[in-house]
C-alpha positions as CSV (number, residue, x, y, z in Angstrom):
1,M,67.2,120.9,98.4
2,A,67.6,118.4,95.6
3,R,65.0,117.7,93.0
4,I,65.4,113.9,93.5
5,E,65.6,111.8,96.6
6,G,68.9,110.4,97.7
7,I,69.6,106.7,98.4
8,P,68.8,105.9,102.0
9,Q,71.4,104.0,104.0
10,R,69.3,100.9,104.4
11,K,69.1,100.5,100.6
12,A,72.7,101.5,99.8
13,G,75.4,99.1,98.9
14,L,78.6,98.4,100.9
15,V,80.7,101.1,99.2
16,V,78.0,103.7,99.6
17,R,77.5,102.9,103.2
18,L,81.2,103.3,103.8
19,A,81.2,106.7,102.1
20,Y,78.1,107.7,104.2
21,W,80.0,106.7,107.4
22,F,83.0,108.8,106.3
23,S,80.7,111.7,105.5
24,K,79.1,111.5,108.9
25,R,82.5,111.3,110.6
26,M,83.9,114.3,108.8
27,V,80.9,116.7,108.5
28,G,78.4,115.4,111.0
29,K,75.8,114.2,108.5
30,V,75.6,112.6,105.1
31,V,76.1,115.4,102.6
32,E,73.5,115.8,99.9
33,P,75.8,115.3,96.9
34,A,76.7,111.8,98.2
35,L,73.1,110.9,98.6
36,I,72.3,112.0,95.0
37,T,75.4,110.6,93.3
38,A,74.7,107.2,94.9
39,H,72.1,106.6,92.3
40,H,74.8,106.0,89.7
41,P,77.8,103.8,90.9
42,W,80.3,105.1,88.4
43,I,79.6,108.8,89.1
44,F,79.7,108.0,92.8
45,R,83.1,106.4,92.6
46,A,84.5,109.1,90.3
47,S,83.2,111.8,92.7
48,G,84.7,109.9,95.7
49,A,88.1,109.5,93.9
50,Y,88.1,113.2,93.0
51,E,87.4,114.2,96.7
52,F,90.1,111.8,97.9
53,M,92.7,113.1,95.5
54,L,91.8,116.7,96.3
55,D,92.3,116.0,100.0
56,R,95.7,114.4,99.2
57,A,97.0,117.2,97.1
58,R,99.8,119.1,98.9
59,V,100.8,121.7,96.3
60,V,98.6,124.3,98.0
61,D,98.3,124.8,101.8
62,A,95.3,123.1,103.4
63,R,94.1,126.4,104.9
64,L,94.1,128.1,101.5
65,K,92.2,125.2,100.0
66,A,89.6,125.5,102.7
67,L,89.3,129.2,102.2
68,V,88.9,128.9,98.4
69,S,86.3,126.2,98.9
70,L,84.4,128.4,101.3
71,K,84.5,131.3,98.9
72,A,83.3,129.2,95.9
73,A,80.5,127.8,98.0
74,A,79.5,131.3,99.0
75,L,79.5,132.6,95.4
76,I,77.2,129.8,94.2
77,G,75.0,129.8,97.4
78,C,76.0,126.3,98.5
79,P,75.6,125.6,102.2
80,F,78.8,123.4,102.2
């Protein structure tokens, strides 16, 4: 649980609403990091660009990337 409240969809701008929609489509709900980083537009855009480029990277197999992501999340106690 975050220490600060995220930006609700009804108060979010167009770009943030679009990102929320993609998050719901991919994960089933709006992920907490998206809610929190929506407070600062530049950080939100940079985070989105990073996630987009990470998804597009083809040097490492997608299954291996998913496994590494799962292991890193388990090590730090993240539910995602």
